[in-house]
N, CA, C and O atoms as CSV, one atom per row, in Angstrom:
chain,resi,resn,atom,element,x,y,z
A,1,MET,N,N,197.963,273.938,102.325
A,1,MET,CA,C,198.711,274.271,101.126
A,1,MET,C,C,198.047,273.611,99.910
A,1,MET,O,O,197.787,272.408,99.904
A,2,LYS,N,N,197.782,274.424,98.888
A,2,LYS,CA,C,197.168,273.901,97.666
A,2,LYS,C,C,198.222,273.226,96.808
A,2,LYS,O,O,199.382,273.636,96.772
A,3,LYS,N,N,197.790,272.191,96.123
A,3,LYS,CA,C,198.667,271.541,95.153
A,3,LYS,C,C,198.240,272.018,93.772
A,3,LYS,O,O,197.054,272.221,93.512
A,4,TRP,N,N,199.210,272.192,92.901
A,4,TRP,CA,C,198.952,272.706,91.564
A,4,TRP,C,C,199.463,271.719,90.524
A,4,TRP,O,O,200.413,270.974,90.763
A,5,LEU,N,N,198.822,271.730,89.378
A,5,LEU,CA,C,199.245,270.890,88.269
A,5,LEU,C,C,199.299,271.760,87.024
A,5,LEU,O,O,198.373,272.521,86.740
A,6,LYS,N,N,200.402,271.638,86.282
A,6,LYS,CA,C,200.546,272.442,85.069
A,6,LYS,C,C,200.076,271.621,83.869
A,6,LYS,O,O,200.625,270.558,83.579
A,7,ILE,N,N,199.039,272.133,83.168
A,7,ILE,CA,C,198.518,271.482,81.967
A,7,ILE,C,C,198.496,272.512,80.848
A,7,ILE,O,O,197.870,273.564,80.968
A,8,SER,N,N,199.175,272.201,79.778
A,8,SER,CA,C,199.230,273.098,78.609
A,8,SER,C,C,199.594,274.520,79.007
A,8,SER,O,O,198.999,275.478,78.514
A,9,GLY,N,N,200.556,274.658,79.884
A,9,GLY,CA,C,201.035,275.970,80.281
A,9,GLY,C,C,200.199,276.665,81.329
A,9,GLY,O,O,200.571,277.748,81.780
A,10,ALA,N,N,199.082,276.084,81.736
A,10,ALA,CA,C,198.215,276.710,82.739
A,10,ALA,C,C,198.343,275.960,84.054
A,10,ALA,O,O,198.342,274.729,84.089
A,11,LEU,N,N,198.453,276.716,85.127
A,11,LEU,CA,C,198.487,276.105,86.450
A,11,LEU,C,C,197.059,275.936,86.945
A,11,LEU,O,O,196.290,276.896,86.984
A,12,LEU,N,N,196.712,274.724,87.321
A,12,LEU,CA,C,195.371,274.452,87.820
A,12,LEU,C,C,195.459,273.904,89.228
A,12,LEU,O,O,196.280,273.030,89.508
A,13,PRO,N,N,194.612,274.416,90.124
A,13,PRO,CA,C,194.580,273.792,91.443
A,13,PRO,C,C,194.022,272.383,91.297
A,13,PRO,O,O,193.113,272.161,90.497
A,14,LEU,N,N,194.541,271.446,92.042
A,14,LEU,CA,C,194.114,270.055,91.909
A,14,LEU,C,C,192.630,269.866,92.201
A,14,LEU,O,O,192.023,268.921,91.695
A,15,VAL,N,N,192.031,270.746,93.008
A,15,VAL,CA,C,190.595,270.618,93.272
A,15,VAL,C,C,189.777,270.890,92.011
A,15,VAL,O,O,188.667,270.374,91.878
A,16,ALA,N,N,190.299,271.684,91.094
A,16,ALA,CA,C,189.581,271.997,89.854
A,16,ALA,C,C,189.821,270.938,88.786
A,16,ALA,O,O,189.134,270.913,87.765
A,17,LEU,N,N,190.779,270.080,89.018
A,17,LEU,CA,C,191.161,269.107,88.008
A,17,LEU,C,C,190.037,268.166,87.582
A,17,LEU,O,O,189.869,267.963,86.380
A,18,PRO,N,N,189.255,267.579,88.494
A,18,PRO,CA,C,188.197,266.670,88.031
A,18,PRO,C,C,187.225,267.319,87.049
A,18,PRO,O,O,186.841,266.687,86.065
A,19,ALA,N,N,186.823,268.550,87.289
A,19,ALA,CA,C,185.905,269.235,86.374
A,19,ALA,C,C,186.579,269.465,85.023
A,19,ALA,O,O,185.942,269.341,83.977
A,20,THR,N,N,187.864,269.798,85.050
A,20,THR,CA,C,188.606,270.015,83.812
A,20,THR,C,C,188.703,268.726,83.015
A,20,THR,O,O,188.512,268.725,81.799
A,21,VAL,N,N,188.996,267.642,83.694
A,21,VAL,CA,C,189.113,266.345,83.025
A,21,VAL,C,C,187.774,265.936,82.425
A,21,VAL,O,O,187.731,265.431,81.303
A,22,VAL,N,N,186.691,266.144,83.148
A,22,VAL,CA,C,185.360,265.813,82.634
A,22,VAL,C,C,185.062,266.634,81.385
A,22,VAL,O,O,184.563,266.094,80.397
A,23,ALA,N,N,185.359,267.923,81.417
A,23,ALA,CA,C,185.107,268.779,80.256
A,23,ALA,C,C,185.940,268.327,79.063
A,23,ALA,O,O,185.436,268.284,77.941
A,24,CYS,N,N,187.206,267.989,79.289
A,24,CYS,CA,C,188.066,267.514,78.203
A,24,CYS,C,C,187.543,266.200,77.635
A,24,CYS,O,O,187.536,266.005,76.420
A,25,ASN,N,N,187.109,265.305,78.508
A,25,ASN,CA,C,186.578,264.022,78.049
A,25,ASN,C,C,185.302,264.209,77.247
A,25,ASN,O,O,185.083,263.503,76.263
A,26,ALA,N,N,184.456,265.149,77.650
A,26,ALA,CA,C,183.212,265.406,76.914
A,26,ALA,C,C,183.533,265.896,75.510
A,26,ALA,O,O,182.910,265.462,74.541
A,27,ASN,N,N,184.509,266.806,75.394
A,27,ASN,CA,C,184.893,267.297,74.076
A,27,ASN,C,C,185.472,266.174,73.229
A,27,ASN,O,O,185.168,266.079,72.040
A,28,LYS,N,N,186.300,265.324,73.824
A,28,LYS,CA,C,186.906,264.214,73.094
A,28,LYS,C,C,185.821,263.277,72.579
A,28,LYS,O,O,185.847,262.858,71.422
A,29,THR,N,N,184.879,262.958,73.437
A,29,THR,CA,C,183.784,262.085,73.032
A,29,THR,C,C,182.999,262.710,71.885
A,29,THR,O,O,182.664,262.026,70.917
A,30,THR,N,N,182.708,263.987,71.986
A,30,THR,CA,C,181.962,264.681,70.940
A,30,THR,C,C,182.760,264.692,69.642
A,30,THR,O,O,182.203,264.460,68.570
A,31,GLU,N,N,184.055,264.958,69.732
A,31,GLU,CA,C,184.893,264.965,68.532
A,31,GLU,C,C,184.976,263.572,67.912
A,31,GLU,O,O,185.012,263.438,66.689
A,32,ASP,N,N,185.007,262.539,68.750
A,32,ASP,CA,C,184.980,261.162,68.240
A,32,ASP,C,C,183.682,260.905,67.480
A,32,ASP,O,O,183.685,260.261,66.430
A,33,LYS,N,N,182.581,261.410,68.015
A,33,LYS,CA,C,181.285,261.229,67.352
A,33,LYS,C,C,181.250,261.984,66.025
A,33,LYS,O,O,180.689,261.495,65.045
A,34,ILE,N,N,181.848,263.169,65.996
A,34,ILE,CA,C,181.912,263.941,64.753
A,34,ILE,C,C,182.708,263.155,63.710
A,34,ILE,O,O,182.304,263.074,62.550
A,35,ASP,N,N,183.836,262.577,64.123
A,35,ASP,CA,C,184.641,261.762,63.205
A,35,ASP,C,C,183.857,260.546,62.713
A,35,ASP,O,O,183.930,260.189,61.537
A,36,LYS,N,N,183.114,259.915,63.609
A,36,LYS,CA,C,182.303,258.758,63.217
A,36,LYS,C,C,181.238,259.179,62.206
A,36,LYS,O,O,180.986,258.474,61.229
A,37,LEU,N,N,180.619,260.329,62.449
A,37,LEU,CA,C,179.601,260.843,61.531
A,37,LEU,C,C,180.202,261.095,60.145
A,37,LEU,O,O,179.578,260.786,59.130
A,38,ILE,N,N,181.400,261.650,60.107
A,38,ILE,CA,C,182.087,261.898,58.831
A,38,ILE,C,C,182.308,260.578,58.096
A,38,ILE,O,O,181.998,260.460,56.911
A,39,ASN,N,N,182.844,259.591,58.806
A,39,ASN,CA,C,183.122,258.293,58.180
A,39,ASN,C,C,181.849,257.638,57.649
A,39,ASN,O,O,181.845,257.070,56.556
A,40,LEU,N,N,180.776,257.719,58.424
A,40,LEU,CA,C,179.509,257.133,57.982
A,40,LEU,C,C,178.940,257.874,56.772
A,40,LEU,O,O,178.405,257.252,55.854
A,41,ALA,N,N,179.054,259.199,56.774
A,41,ALA,CA,C,178.544,259.987,55.647
A,41,ALA,C,C,179.308,259.651,54.367
A,41,ALA,O,O,178.714,259.541,53.294
A,42,VAL,N,N,180.615,259.489,54.486
A,42,VAL,CA,C,181.430,259.115,53.326
A,42,VAL,C,C,181.037,257.717,52.843
A,42,VAL,O,O,180.874,257.490,51.644
A,43,GLU,N,N,180.888,256.785,53.784
A,43,GLU,CA,C,180.478,255.421,53.429
A,43,GLU,C,C,179.125,255.431,52.715
A,43,GLU,O,O,178.932,254.734,51.719
A,44,PHE,N,N,178.197,256.227,53.238
A,44,PHE,CA,C,176.872,256.331,52.615
A,44,PHE,C,C,176.982,256.876,51.192
A,44,PHE,O,O,176.318,256.379,50.281
A,45,SER,N,N,177.815,257.892,51.003
A,45,SER,CA,C,178.001,258.472,49.664
A,45,SER,C,C,178.509,257.421,48.682
A,45,SER,O,O,177.984,257.288,47.577
A,46,PHE,N,N,179.537,256.675,49.095
A,46,PHE,CA,C,180.117,255.668,48.206
A,46,PHE,C,C,179.127,254.550,47.901
A,46,PHE,O,O,179.031,254.097,46.761
A,47,LYS,N,N,178.396,254.109,48.911
A,47,LYS,CA,C,177.407,253.041,48.690
A,47,LYS,C,C,176.292,253.529,47.768
A,47,LYS,O,O,175.782,252.764,46.948
A,48,SER,N,N,175.914,254.800,47.901
A,48,SER,CA,C,174.887,255.372,47.020
A,48,SER,C,C,175.376,255.390,45.573
A,48,SER,O,O,174.637,255.035,44.654
A,49,PHE,N,N,176.644,255.814,45.379
A,49,PHE,CA,C,177.227,255.812,44.035
A,49,PHE,C,C,177.212,254.403,43.455
A,49,PHE,O,O,176.772,254.192,42.324
A,50,GLU,N,N,177.694,253.445,44.234
A,50,GLU,CA,C,177.773,252.058,43.772
A,50,GLU,C,C,176.392,251.504,43.444
A,50,GLU,O,O,176.213,250.819,42.437
A,51,LYS,N,N,175.429,251.800,44.291
A,51,LYS,CA,C,174.060,251.298,44.112
A,51,LYS,C,C,173.451,251.829,42.814
A,51,LYS,O,O,172.686,251.132,42.146
A,52,SER,N,N,173.799,253.066,42.466
A,52,SER,CA,C,173.248,253.663,41.248
A,52,SER,C,C,173.994,253.197,39.998
A,52,SER,O,O,173.614,253.545,38.880
A,53,GLY,N,N,175.052,252.412,40.185
A,53,GLY,CA,C,175.790,251.876,39.048
A,53,GLY,C,C,176.854,252.805,38.507
A,53,GLY,O,O,177.461,252.513,37.477
A,54,ASN,N,N,177.091,253.914,39.178
A,54,ASN,CA,C,178.123,254.851,38.737
A,54,ASN,C,C,179.480,254.426,39.287
A,54,ASN,O,O,179.618,254.160,40.481
A,55,PRO,N,N,180.482,254.362,38.409
A,55,PRO,CA,C,181.818,254.032,38.914
A,55,PRO,C,C,182.364,255.206,39.730
A,55,PRO,O,O,182.078,256.367,39.437
A,56,VAL,N,N,183.143,254.888,40.743
A,56,VAL,CA,C,183.708,255.920,41.608
A,56,VAL,C,C,185.222,255.903,41.443
A,56,VAL,O,O,185.896,254.965,41.867
A,57,SER,N,N,185.742,256.953,40.821
A,57,SER,CA,C,187.189,257.037,40.627
A,57,SER,C,C,187.860,257.454,41.933
A,57,SER,O,O,187.213,257.938,42.861
A,58,GLU,N,N,189.160,257.254,41.974
A,58,GLU,CA,C,189.923,257.648,43.167
A,58,GLU,C,C,189.829,259.157,43.396
A,58,GLU,O,O,189.782,259.613,44.539
A,59,GLU,N,N,189.802,259.920,42.317
A,59,GLU,CA,C,189.702,261.378,42.439
A,59,GLU,C,C,188.366,261.778,43.058
A,59,GLU,O,O,188.317,262.654,43.921
A,60,ILE,N,N,187.291,261.139,42.620
A,60,ILE,CA,C,185.969,261.430,43.194
A,60,ILE,C,C,185.939,261.022,44.662
A,60,ILE,O,O,185.369,261.728,45.494
A,61,LYS,N,N,186.547,259.890,44.980
A,61,LYS,CA,C,186.604,259.447,46.381
A,61,LYS,C,C,187.319,260.483,47.242
A,61,LYS,O,O,186.840,260.849,48.315
A,62,LYS,N,N,188.482,260.955,46.754
A,62,LYS,CA,C,189.249,261.938,47.524
A,62,LYS,C,C,188.459,263.220,47.720
A,62,LYS,O,O,188.425,263.776,48.818
A,63,GLN,N,N,187.817,263.693,46.643
A,63,GLN,CA,C,187.031,264.927,46.727
A,63,GLN,C,C,185.843,264.758,47.667
A,63,GLN,O,O,185.543,265.649,48.461
A,64,THR,N,N,185.173,263.622,47.576
A,64,THR,CA,C,184.011,263.361,48.433
A,64,THR,C,C,184.418,263.335,49.896
A,64,THR,O,O,183.754,263.931,50.744
A,65,ILE,N,N,185.507,262.645,50.187
A,65,ILE,CA,C,185.993,262.568,51.569
A,65,ILE,C,C,186.330,263.957,52.087
A,65,ILE,O,O,185.924,264.327,53.189
A,66,GLU,N,N,187.068,264.723,51.299
A,66,GLU,CA,C,187.501,266.055,51.737
A,66,GLU,C,C,186.316,266.998,51.928
A,66,GLU,O,O,186.239,267.701,52.935
A,67,GLN,N,N,185.397,267.017,50.970
A,67,GLN,CA,C,184.234,267.904,51.071
A,67,GLN,C,C,183.337,267.517,52.239
A,67,GLN,O,O,182.875,268.381,52.985
A,68,THR,N,N,183.092,266.224,52.396
A,68,THR,CA,C,182.249,265.754,53.498
A,68,THR,C,C,182.881,266.116,54.830
A,68,THR,O,O,182.208,266.601,55.740
A,69,LYS,N,N,184.173,265.878,54.933
A,69,LYS,CA,C,184.907,266.187,56.167
A,69,LYS,C,C,184.805,267.678,56.491
A,69,LYS,O,O,184.512,268.050,57.627
A,70,ASN,N,N,185.045,268.524,55.498
A,70,ASN,CA,C,185.013,269.970,55.731
A,70,ASN,C,C,183.626,270.454,56.143
A,70,ASN,O,O,183.494,271.245,57.077
A,71,ILE,N,N,182.602,269.985,55.451
A,71,ILE,CA,C,181.236,270.436,55.740
A,71,ILE,C,C,180.799,270.003,57.135
A,71,ILE,O,O,180.319,270.816,57.924
A,72,ILE,N,N,180.968,268.720,57.429
A,72,ILE,CA,C,180.503,268.199,58.717
A,72,ILE,C,C,181.314,268.774,59.868
A,72,ILE,O,O,180.748,269.190,60.878
A,73,LYS,N,N,182.638,268.801,59.725
A,73,LYS,CA,C,183.469,269.339,60.810
A,73,LYS,C,C,183.153,270.800,61.069
A,73,LYS,O,O,183.056,271.224,62.220
A,74,SER,N,N,182.992,271.570,60.005
A,74,SER,CA,C,182.692,272.992,60.156
A,74,SER,C,C,181.389,273.194,60.926
A,74,SER,O,O,181.340,273.971,61.879
A,75,TYR,N,N,180.340,272.494,60.512
A,75,TYR,CA,C,179.039,272.652,61.161
A,75,TYR,C,C,179.087,272.219,62.625
A,75,TYR,O,O,178.692,272.974,63.513
A,76,TRP,N,N,179.569,271.003,62.871
A,76,TRP,CA,C,179.523,270.470,64.235
A,76,TRP,C,C,180.535,271.142,65.157
A,76,TRP,O,O,180.303,271.224,66.363
A,77,LYS,N,N,181.657,271.627,64.611
A,77,LYS,CA,C,182.614,272.371,65.443
A,77,LYS,C,C,181.977,273.675,65.928
A,77,LYS,O,O,182.158,274.064,67.081
A,78,LYS,N,N,181.235,274.346,65.050
A,78,LYS,CA,C,180.533,275.568,65.460
A,78,LYS,C,C,179.529,275.249,66.558
A,78,LYS,O,O,179.400,275.994,67.530
A,79,GLN,N,N,178.817,274.135,66.395
A,79,GLN,CA,C,177.849,273.728,67.414
A,79,GLN,C,C,178.560,273.435,68.736
A,79,GLN,O,O,178.088,273.824,69.804
A,80,LEU,N,N,179.690,272.752,68.652
A,80,LEU,CA,C,180.451,272.401,69.853
A,80,LEU,C,C,180.988,273.650,70.544
A,80,LEU,O,O,180.937,273.760,71.769
A,81,ASP,N,N,181.504,274.590,69.752
A,81,ASP,CA,C,182.039,275.825,70.330
A,81,ASP,C,C,180.955,276.655,71.004
A,81,ASP,O,O,181.226,277.345,71.987
A,82,SER,N,N,179.734,276.598,70.488
A,82,SER,CA,C,178.655,277.396,71.075
A,82,SER,C,C,177.981,276.690,72.254
A,82,SER,O,O,177.215,277.312,72.991
A,83,ALA,N,N,178.258,275.409,72.433
A,83,ALA,CA,C,177.684,274.661,73.566
A,83,ALA,C,C,178.562,274.893,74.790
A,83,ALA,O,O,179.545,274.184,75.010
A,84,THR,N,N,178.193,275.894,75.580
A,84,THR,CA,C,179.056,276.298,76.689
A,84,THR,C,C,178.670,275.688,78.030
A,84,THR,O,O,179.464,275.715,78.970
A,85,THR,N,N,177.483,275.149,78.132
A,85,THR,CA,C,177.055,274.554,79.399
A,85,THR,C,C,177.037,273.032,79.272
A,85,THR,O,O,176.946,272.508,78.162
A,86,PRO,N,N,177.123,272.321,80.385
A,86,PRO,CA,C,177.036,270.855,80.322
A,86,PRO,C,C,175.732,270.379,79.675
A,86,PRO,O,O,175.721,269.377,78.961
A,87,GLU,N,N,174.640,271.099,79.925
A,87,GLU,CA,C,173.355,270.727,79.333
A,87,GLU,C,C,173.398,270.874,77.809
A,87,GLU,O,O,172.884,270.025,77.080
A,88,ALA,N,N,174.013,271.955,77.343
A,88,ALA,CA,C,174.120,272.185,75.898
A,88,ALA,C,C,175.003,271.124,75.247
A,88,ALA,O,O,174.708,270.655,74.148
A,89,LYS,N,N,176.078,270.750,75.921
A,89,LYS,CA,C,176.962,269.702,75.391
A,89,LYS,C,C,176.238,268.356,75.349
A,89,LYS,O,O,176.404,267.582,74.406
A,90,GLU,N,N,175.445,268.091,76.368
A,90,GLU,CA,C,174.677,266.846,76.396
A,90,GLU,C,C,173.659,266.822,75.252
A,90,GLU,O,O,173.482,265.801,74.588
A,91,LYS,N,N,172.996,267.955,75.032
A,91,LYS,CA,C,172.026,268.053,73.936
A,91,LYS,C,C,172.728,267.844,72.588
A,91,LYS,O,O,172.208,267.158,71.708
A,92,LEU,N,N,173.902,268.437,72.443
A,92,LEU,CA,C,174.679,268.289,71.217
A,92,LEU,C,C,175.053,266.824,70.989
A,92,LEU,O,O,174.954,266.319,69.871
A,93,ASN,N,N,175.479,266.152,72.045
A,93,ASN,CA,C,175.829,264.734,71.926
A,93,ASN,C,C,174.621,263.899,71.521
A,93,ASN,O,O,174.751,262.955,70.742
A,94,LYS,N,N,173.447,264.242,72.044
A,94,LYS,CA,C,172.226,263.519,71.666
A,94,LYS,C,C,171.898,263.755,70.189
A,94,LYS,O,O,171.477,262.836,69.487
A,95,GLU,N,N,172.094,264.992,69.725
A,95,GLU,CA,C,171.860,265.299,68.313
A,95,GLU,C,C,172.828,264.519,67.428
A,95,GLU,O,O,172.445,264.009,66.375
A,96,LEU,N,N,174.081,264.432,67.863
A,96,LEU,CA,C,175.071,263.660,67.112
A,96,LEU,C,C,174.692,262.182,67.069
A,96,LEU,O,O,174.780,261.540,66.022
A,97,ASP,N,N,174.269,261.649,68.220
A,97,ASP,CA,C,173.841,260.247,68.274
A,97,ASP,C,C,172.695,259.995,67.295
A,97,ASP,O,O,172.664,258.976,66.606
A,98,LYS,N,N,171.758,260.937,67.247
A,98,LYS,CA,C,170.604,260.806,66.351
A,98,LYS,C,C,171.055,260.833,64.888
A,98,LYS,O,O,170.594,260.030,64.077
A,99,ALA,N,N,171.954,261.757,64.558
A,99,ALA,CA,C,172.457,261.858,63.183
A,99,ALA,C,C,173.208,260.587,62.790
A,99,ALA,O,O,173.057,260.093,61.672
A,100,ILE,N,N,174.013,260.062,63.704
A,100,ILE,CA,C,174.758,258.825,63.443
A,100,ILE,C,C,173.790,257.675,63.194
A,100,ILE,O,O,173.970,256.894,62.259
A,101,LYS,N,N,172.775,257.577,64.024
A,101,LYS,CA,C,171.776,256.501,63.891
A,101,LYS,C,C,171.053,256.595,62.547
A,101,LYS,O,O,170.829,255.580,61.887
A,102,GLU,N,N,170.690,257.815,62.144
A,102,GLU,CA,C,169.989,258.003,60.871
A,102,GLU,C,C,170.842,257.548,59.691
A,102,GLU,O,O,170.343,256.887,58.781
A,103,ILE,N,N,172.123,257.900,59.705
A,103,ILE,CA,C,172.996,257.498,58.598
A,103,ILE,C,C,173.227,255.988,58.627
A,103,ILE,O,O,173.248,255.343,57.579
A,104,GLU,N,N,173.400,255.424,59.819
A,104,GLU,CA,C,173.556,253.967,59.917
A,104,GLU,C,C,172.332,253.259,59.344
A,104,GLU,O,O,172.466,252.253,58.647
A,105,ASP,N,N,171.142,253.777,59.632
A,105,ASP,CA,C,169.912,253.187,59.098
A,105,ASP,C,C,169.859,253.289,57.572
A,105,ASP,O,O,169.441,252.349,56.895
A,106,LYS,N,N,170.284,254.433,57.039
A,106,LYS,CA,C,170.284,254.619,55.582
A,106,LYS,C,C,171.280,253.670,54.913
A,106,LYS,O,O,171.015,253.149,53.829
A,107,ILE,N,N,172.417,253.450,55.556
A,107,ILE,CA,C,173.409,252.510,55.013
A,107,ILE,C,C,172.836,251.094,55.004
A,107,ILE,O,O,173.029,250.349,54.044
A,108,LYS,N,N,172.135,250.728,56.070
A,108,LYS,CA,C,171.506,249.396,56.131
A,108,LYS,C,C,170.481,249.230,55.014
A,108,LYS,O,O,170.365,248.156,54.425
A,109,GLU,N,N,169.737,250.301,54.726
A,109,GLU,CA,C,168.745,250.246,53.648
A,109,GLU,C,C,169.407,249.992,52.297
A,109,GLU,O,O,168.852,249.292,51.450
A,110,LEU,N,N,170.593,250.563,52.100
A,110,LEU,CA,C,171.298,250.384,50.830
A,110,LEU,C,C,171.843,248.967,50.675
A,110,LEU,O,O,171.999,248.475,49.558
A,111,ASN,N,N,172.127,248.322,51.788
A,111,ASN,CA,C,172.696,246.961,51.728
A,111,ASN,C,C,171.652,246.000,51.419
A,111,ASN,O,O,171.923,244.803,51.323
């Protein structure tokens, strides 16, 4: 007799559960990296403004955060949606790691 588990309205056989959990965890990790990339890009923008001596108003901060968030999320979400195989997801995660590292390096240069 098979055991079933209901997740988000879908019945899944318990034998399929480990693969489902791995796929969900991979997406979560990728989404966490996308969020980290957004935060770093915003930090880089603000540090660049400060370094150039330009004052940054609250309105500019809000606009910068919103625009950066929209641009990065849109691009990387499309990449994530098109990465249908584990290999493609792994490649995407490596690209995200590289982008994060590049921005971290640029922030260090500004400091």
